[in-house]
C-alpha positions in Angstrom: -29.4 12.8 2.2 -26.2 13.2 0.2 -23.5 10.6 -0.5 -19.9 10.3 -1.6 -18.1 7.2 -3.0 -14.6 6.1 -2.0 -12.9 3.8 -4.6 -9.9 1.8 -3.6 -8.1 0.2 -6.5 -6.1 -2.6 -4.9 -3.8 -5.3 -6.2 -6.4 -8.1 -6.2 -9.5 -6.1 -6.7 -11.4 -2.8 -6.5 -13.6 -1.8 -3.6 -16.3 0.9 -3.9 -17.7 2.3 -0.7 -20.9 4.6 -0.4 -20.9 6.8 2.6 -23.8 9.1 3.8 -23.3 12.7 5.0 -23.8 11.6 8.6 -20.8 9.2 8.3 -22.7 6.0 7.9 -21.4 3.5 5.4 -24.5 2.4 3.5 -23.0 -0.1 0.9 -19.9 -1.6 -0.5 -19.0 -3.7 -3.4 -15.8 -5.5 -4.4 -14.8 -6.9 -7.8 -11.6 -8.9 -8.5 -9.3 -8.9 -11.5 -6.4 -11.1 -12.5 -2.7 -10.7 -11.8 -0.5 -11.5 -14.9 2.8 -13.2 -14.3 4.3 -14.0 -17.7 7.8 -14.6 -16.2 9.3 -15.1 -12.8 9.4 -11.8 -10.9 7.0 -10.1 -13.4 3.7 -8.8 -12.0 1.4 -7.0 -14.4 -2.3 -6.1 -14.9 -4.4 -4.9 -17.8 -5.7 -1.4 -16.9 -8.9 -2.1 -18.7 -9.7 -4.7 -16.1 -9.5 -2.0 -13.4 -11.9 0.2 -15.3 -14.6 -2.4 -16.2 -14.6 -4.0 -12.7 -14.9 -0.5 -11.1 -17.9 0.3 -13.3 -19.5 -3.0 -12.2 -18.8 -2.3 -8.5 -20.3 1.2 -8.8 -23.4 -0.2 -10.4 -23.7 -2.8 -7.7 -23.5 -0.2 -4.9 -26.2 2.0 -6.6 -28.4 -1.0 -7.1 -28.0 -2.2 -3.5 -29.0 1.2 -2.0 -31.3 2.7 -4.6 -29.4 6.0 -4.2 -30.5 8.7 -6.6 -27.5 9.4 -8.7 -28.0 13.2 -8.3 -27.4 12.7 -4.5 -23.9 11.3 -5.1 -22.0 14.6 -4.7 -18.4 13.4 -4.9 -16.1 10.5 -5.7 -12.4 10.1 -4.7 -9.8 7.4 -5.1 -7.2 5.3 -3.3 -4.9 3.1 -5.2 -2.0 0.6 -5.2 1.2 2.6 -5.3 4.1 2.7 -7.8 2.5 0.8 -10.8 3.5 2.2 -14.2 0.8 2.9 -16.8 2.1 4.4 -20.1 -0.2 6.4 -22.4 0.3 7.4 -26.0 -0.7 10.8 -27.6 -4.3 9.6 -27.9 -4.6 8.6 -24.3 -4.4 4.9 -25.1 -2.6 2.4 -22.9 0.7 1.2 -24.6 1.4 -1.9 -22.6 0.1 -3.7 -19.5 0.7 -1.9 -16.2 3.9 -3.0 -14.3 2.9 -3.3 -10.6 4.5 -2.4 -7.3 5.5 -6.1 -6.6 7.3 -6.6 -9.9 11.0 -7.3 -9.3 12.5 -7.2 -12.8 14.3 -3.8 -12.4 17.3 -4.6 -10.2 19.8 -3.4 -12.7 17.8 -0.1 -13.2 17.8 0.4 -9.5 21.6 -0.1 -9.4 22.0 2.4 -12.2 19.8 5.0 -10.4 21.8 4.7 -7.2 25.2 4.9 -9.1 24.1 8.0 -11.1 22.5 10.0 -8.4 24.1 8.8 -5.2 23.1 10.8 -2.1 21.2 13.3 -4.3 18.5 10.8 -4.7 17.8 10.7 -1.0 18.0 14.5 -0.7 15.4 15.0 -3.4 13.2 11.9 -3.5 13.8 10.9 0.1 13.8 7.2 -0.8 16.2 4.6 -2.2 15.9 3.1 -5.6 13.9 -0.1 -5.1 12.3 -2.4 -7.6 8.8 -1.5 -6.5 9.1 2.2 -7.4 7.9 3.7 -10.7 11.1 5.2 -12.0 13.0 1.9 -12.3 10.0 0.5 -14.3 10.1 3.5 -16.6 13.8 3.0 -17.2 13.2 -0.8 -17.8 10.7 0.0 -20.5 13.2 2.5 -22.0 16.0 -0.1 -22.0 14.0 -3.2 -23.0 11.0 -2.0 -24.9 12.2 1.2 -26.7 9.3 1.1 -29.2 6.8 1.3 -26.3 8.9 4.0 -24.6 9.1 6.1 -27.8 5.3 6.1 -28.1 4.7 7.3 -24.5 3.6 10.9 -23.9 2.7 10.5 -20.2 2.8 8.1 -17.4 0.2 7.5 -14.7 -0.2 5.5 -11.6 -3.1 2.9 -11.4 -5.8 5.0 -9.6 -4.9 8.0 -11.7 -5.5 6.0 -14.9 -8.9 4.9 -13.5 -9.8 8.5 -12.7 -8.6 9.6 -16.2 -11.0 7.1 -17.8 -13.9 8.5 -15.7 -13.1 12.2 -16.2 -10.7 12.5 -19.3 -8.4 14.6 -17.0 -4.7 13.8 -16.5 -3.4 14.5 -13.0 -1.5 12.9 -10.1 -1.7 13.8 -6.4 1.4 14.4 -4.3 1.0 11.3 -2.0 1.1 8.9 -5.0 3.7 10.9 -6.9 6.1 10.6 -3.9 6.3 6.9 -4.7 7.6 7.4 -8.2 11.2 8.5 -7.2 10.7 11.4 -9.6 9.2 13.9 -7.1 11.0 16.5 -5.1 9.1 15.5 -2.0 9.7 18.5 0.2 9.3 21.1 -2.6 6.3 19.3 -4.2 7.4 19.4 -7.8 8.8 17.0 -10.4 12.5 16.9 -10.2 14.3 18.1 -13.3 17.6 17.0 -11.7 16.5 13.4 -11.5 14.9 13.4 -15.0 17.9 14.9 -16.7 20.4 12.7 -14.9 18.6 9.6 -16.1 17.5 10.8 -19.6 13.8 10.9 -18.7 11.7 13.7 -20.3 9.9 15.7 -17.6 7.1 16.1 -20.1 6.1 12.5 -19.3 5.1 13.6 -15.8 1.4 14.7 -15.4 0.1 17.8 -13.6 0.4 17.6 -9.8 -2.6 18.3 -7.5 -3.6 18.0 -3.8 -5.5 14.9 -2.8 -8.6 16.9 -2.1 -8.4 18.8 -5.3 -11.4 18.7 -7.6 -10.1 17.5 -11.0 -13.5 17.7 -12.8 -16.7 15.8 -13.2 -17.8 12.3 -14.4 -18.1 12.2 -18.2 -21.5 11.7 -19.8 -20.4 8.4 -21.2 -19.3 7.0 -17.8 -22.3 8.5 -16.1 -24.6 6.5 -18.4 -22.5 3.3 -18.1 -22.5 3.3 -14.2 -25.7 5.0 -13.3 -24.0 8.1 -12.0 -24.7 11.8 -12.7 -22.3 13.9 -14.8 -22.7 16.6 -12.2 -20.8 14.4 -9.7 -17.5 16.1 -8.7 -14.3 14.0 -8.8 -11.4 14.5 -6.4 -7.8 13.4 -7.0 -7.5 11.0 -4.0 -4.3 9.5 -2.8 -1.9 6.5 -2.4 -3.4 3.6 -0.6 -1.3 4.0 2.5 -2.0 7.8 2.7 -5.7 7.0 2.4 -5.4 4.2 4.9 -3.9 6.7 7.3 -6.7 9.2 6.7 -9.3 6.4 7.2 -7.7 5.6 10.6 -7.4 9.3 11.7 -3.6 9.4 11.5 -3.5 13.2 10.9 -1.3 14.5 13.7 2.1 14.0 15.3 2.5 10.8 17.3 -0.3 9.0 15.4 0.9 5.6 14.0 -0.8 3.0 11.9 -0.2 -0.7 11.3 -1.8 -2.0 8.2 -1.7 -5.7 7.3 -3.1 -6.3 3.8 -1.3 -8.1 0.9 1.7 -6.1 2.0 2.2 -4.8 5.5 2.9 -1.2 6.6 4.1 0.6 9.7 3.3 4.3 9.2 3.7 7.3 11.4 2.6 10.9 10.8 5.1 13.7 10.3 4.6 17.4 9.7 8.1 18.6 8.9 11.2 17.3 7.2 13.3 17.2 10.4 14.6 13.7 10.8 17.1 12.1 8.5 16.2 8.5 7.6 18.7 8.0 4.7 16.4 5.5 3.0 16.0 3.2 6.0 12.2 3.8 5.8 10.1 5.5 3.2 9.3 9.3 3.4 6.2 10.3 1.5 3.8 13.2 1.1 0.5 12.6 3.0 -3.0 12.9 1.6 -3.3 15.8 4.1 -2.0 19.0 2.5 1.6 20.0 3.5 2.1 16.9 5.7 4.2 13.8 5.4 4.4 10.3 6.7 7.2 7.8 7.3 6.6 4.2 6.5 8.3 0.8 6.6 7.0 -2.0 4.4 6.8 -5.8 4.7 6.2 -7.0 1.1 4.4 -10.2 1.9 2.4 -9.7 5.1 -1.1 -10.9 4.5 0.2 -12.5 1.4 2.4 -14.8 3.5 -0.7 -16.1 5.2 -2.6 -16.5 1.9 0.3 -18.3 0.3 0.4 -20.7 3.3 -3.3 -21.3 3.2 -3.4 -21.8 -0.6 -0.4 -24.1 -0.5 -1.2 -26.3 2.6 -4.9 -25.8 3.5 -6.6 -24.5 0.3 -10.1 -25.6 1.6 -9.7 -23.9 5.0 -11.0 -20.4 5.8 -8.8 -17.7 7.2 -11.1 -17.6 10.2 -10.6 -21.3 10.9 -6.8 -21.1 10.6 -6.4 -18.1 12.9 -8.8 -19.6 15.4 -6.1 -22.2 16.1 -3.2 -20.0 16.9 -4.0 -19.6 20.6 -3.5 -23.3 21.0 0.2 -22.7 20.4 2.4 -20.7 22.9 4.1 -17.5 22.0 7.1 -18.2 19.9 5.5 -21.3 18.4 7.8 -23.6 20.4 10.9 -22.1 18.7 9.6 -22.2 15.1 10.4 -18.9 13.3 9.2 -17.7 9.9 10.7 -14.9 7.8 8.1 -13.5 5.3 10.5 -12.9 2.5 8.7 -15.0 0.0 8.8 -12.2 -2.6 11.9 -10.4 -1.3 11.8 -7.7 1.3 11.5 -3.9 1.6 12.1 -2.7 5.2 14.7 -2.7 6.5 16.6 -4.8 4.0 15.5 -3.6 0.5 16.5 -7.0 -1.0 14.7 -8.5 -4.0 16.8 -11.7 -3.8 16.2 -12.8 -0.2 13.6 -15.5 0.3 11.5 -16.8 3.2 12.5 -19.4 5.7 11.0 -21.6 8.4 13.8 -21.9 11.0 13.9 -24.3 14.0 11.5 -27.0 12.7 11.5 -30.3 14.7 9.2 -33.3 14.9 7.1 -31.7 17.7 5.8 -29.0 15.5 2.2 -29.3 14.2 0.2 -27.6 11.5 -0.9 -25.0 14.1 2.7 -24.1 15.0 3.3 -23.2 11.4 0.2 -21.0 11.2 1.2 -19.1 14.3 4.8 -18.9 13.1 3.6 -17.2 9.9 1.6 -14.7 11.9 4.4 -14.0 14.3 7.0 -13.7 11.5 4.9 -11.1 9.7 4.6 -9.1 12.9 8.3 -9.4 13.7 9.1 -8.0 10.3 6.8 -5.0 10.9 8.5 -4.6 14.3 11.8 -4.0 12.5 10.2 -1.0 10.8 8.7 0.2 14.1 12.2 0.0 15.7 13.6 2.4 13.1 10.8 4.9 13.8 11.4 4.7 17.5 15.1 5.1 17.1 14.4 8.3 15.2 12.7 9.8 18.2 9.1 8.8 17.4 7.5 8.0 20.7 5.1 5.2 19.8 3.0 3.6 22.5 -0.3 3.4 20.8 -1.0 2.0 17.3 -4.1 1.8 15.2 -4.4 -1.5 13.3 -6.3 -2.0 10.1 -6.5 -4.6 7.3 -6.6 -8.4 7.6 -4.4 -8.4 10.7 -7.1 -6.4 12.5 -9.9 -8.8 11.8 -8.7 -11.4 14.3 -8.4 -10.7 18.1 -5.6 -13.2 18.5 -3.5 -11.5 15.9 -4.2 -8.1 17.5 -3.0 -9.4 20.9 0.2 -10.7 19.2 0.8 -7.3 17.7 0.4 -5.7 21.1 2.9 -8.1 22.6 5.5 -8.0 19.8 5.3 -4.2 19.3 5.0 -3.6 23.1 2.3 -1.0 22.5 -1.4 -0.8 22.9 -3.2 -1.7 19.7 -6.6 -0.3 18.8 -8.9 -1.5 16.0 -11.5 0.5 14.2 -15.2 -0.1 14.7 -15.9 0.7 11.1 -12.7 -0.4 9.4 -12.8 0.0 5.7 -9.2 0.9 5.1 -8.2 3.1 2.2 -11.6 3.2 0.6 -12.9 5.1 3.7 -9.9 7.5 3.4 -10.9 8.1 -0.2 -14.5 8.8 0.9 -13.3 11.2 3.6 -11.3 13.1 1.0 -14.4 13.4 -1.2 -16.5 14.6 1.7 -13.9 17.3 2.5 -13.6 18.2 -1.1 -17.4 18.8 -1.6 -17.4 21.0 1.4 -19.3 18.9 4.0 -16.7 19.8 6.6 -14.4 22.8 7.1 -11.3 20.6 7.7 -10.1 17.1 6.9 -9.9 16.4 10.7 -13.6 17.3 11.1 -14.5 14.8 8.4 -12.4 12.1 10.1 -14.2 12.9 13.4 -17.6 12.2 11.7 -16.5 9.1 9.7 -14.0 7.2 11.9 -15.2 5.1 14.9 -12.6 3.5 17.1 -13.1 0.0 18.7 -11.5 -2.3 21.2 -7.9 -1.7 22.5 -5.5 -4.6 23.2 -2.7 -4.0 25.7 0.7 -5.7 25.9 1.1 -8.6 28.3 4.4 -8.3 30.1 5.3 -12.0 30.3 4.7 -12.4 26.5 6.5 -9.1 25.7 9.6 -10.5 27.4 9.3 -13.9 25.7 8.8 -12.3 22.3 11.9 -10.1 22.8 14.1 -13.2 23.0 12.6 -14.7 19.8 12.8 -11.3 18.0 16.5 -11.2 18.6 16.9 -14.5 16.9 14.5 -13.4 14.1 16.7 -10.4 13.3 19.7 -12.7 12.7 18.0 -14.8 10.1 18.3 -12.3 7.2 22.1 -11.9 7.5 22.6 -15.6 8.2 20.7 -16.7 5.1 21.5 -13.9 2.6 24.5 -15.6 1.0 22.6 -18.9 0.7 19.7 -17.2 -1.0 22.0 -15.4 -3.5 23.6 -18.8 -4.4 20.1 -20.3 -4.9 19.0 -17.5 -7.1 22.1 -18.1 -9.3 21.3 -21.8 -9.6 17.6 -21.0 -10.4 18.4 -18.4 -13.0 20.8 -20.9 -14.8 18.0 -23.5 -14.8 15.7 -21.0 -16.4 
């Protein structure tokens, strides 16, 4: 029997998945690495940590299964989007990677918008936000000119990991779309954007399709990990594109809700027909010549992990979520906005901060847990509304990530979204999508859809409950007011905080 590996390079750790040709997941391994936060708003990682932890995870998977390395035919990748890795002319990393959740680039974003105006939306299809790669590149140019002058290419996180395993420099379209440097529809680096901002287009690597074979594992890496140098390596895709593939979102009308560290509401699109004007993200899919639109809540699962670590460090997520059904829908009027690291959709605001609104002496610990869950889901509903208002008919949503591991939360999603919510029987998120790309790349299946049909198994469906749908509508109207009503206060607080620092 033959195998492929799907590698998902996430924000907190790397996950390696081994999948057999008949679609069975035979093993997985996860390794964590640290997040570096030298200053407020800074989020970095050492790319060497990604590499070494991935090698250890691959070794663990092989040891668990006893797979003959010669039978691992392909490897592909999924990765955290937007992170900036700069390489010098010898292929060495110049500085730590600046991650998607880093917020130091507000001025650079303002400069991009002022310089390009509507042309940015016409070409890159997305606004200039702190999370994207181009503002980070400009920040290094402005604040670390010595580092910038040494750079000969930039990569995104999973592309650097793949480079280390193959010595090949490429980037796939789905991840390149999140840089703000790609002409998304024409699938080429934008000379217009580069020239307007004084960025050399030579820094941009070769572009390839997600299922493209970029080469083979090097002899050195093969020996280090227990692999074979005959193993083919495929480009892979952005984590959200791979998450969509891993959930079977490959045709019009298919929609995905993913609640991990961040949260995503994503819907498939084949053509550049609708005009979103930056209200949601518009990216190339991991499926060739397809696109997807996506709204993002920056602190989705992270809001829950922040709450747990701060107020119930010894509790498990399972024990916390088991309590939320003891509290009625709407948490007795307690609302939470998950803006604890700023927000992406629909506000695009790095200054806004989270709130608990409506607290009174009747609220217990369990009310706060449910309010966090509901607040994250309300925030994703705002992205869903934008898609529906743009003529996406969305009545059925696939749910993956941490939010799909608890039936209570799945039912809350069904009620707040007013849509049926279906979980996956074998939910492995972006790592499964990466494995599917590898299986298609090595030729196991004639189409990506055929590979999905073999690999993806769907589970239970949760349906909206009319009485709770109506109740949530009332609380949702109040939730939507909180951003505008607290925006000025948060801007004032940021000024005070910055002066203290």
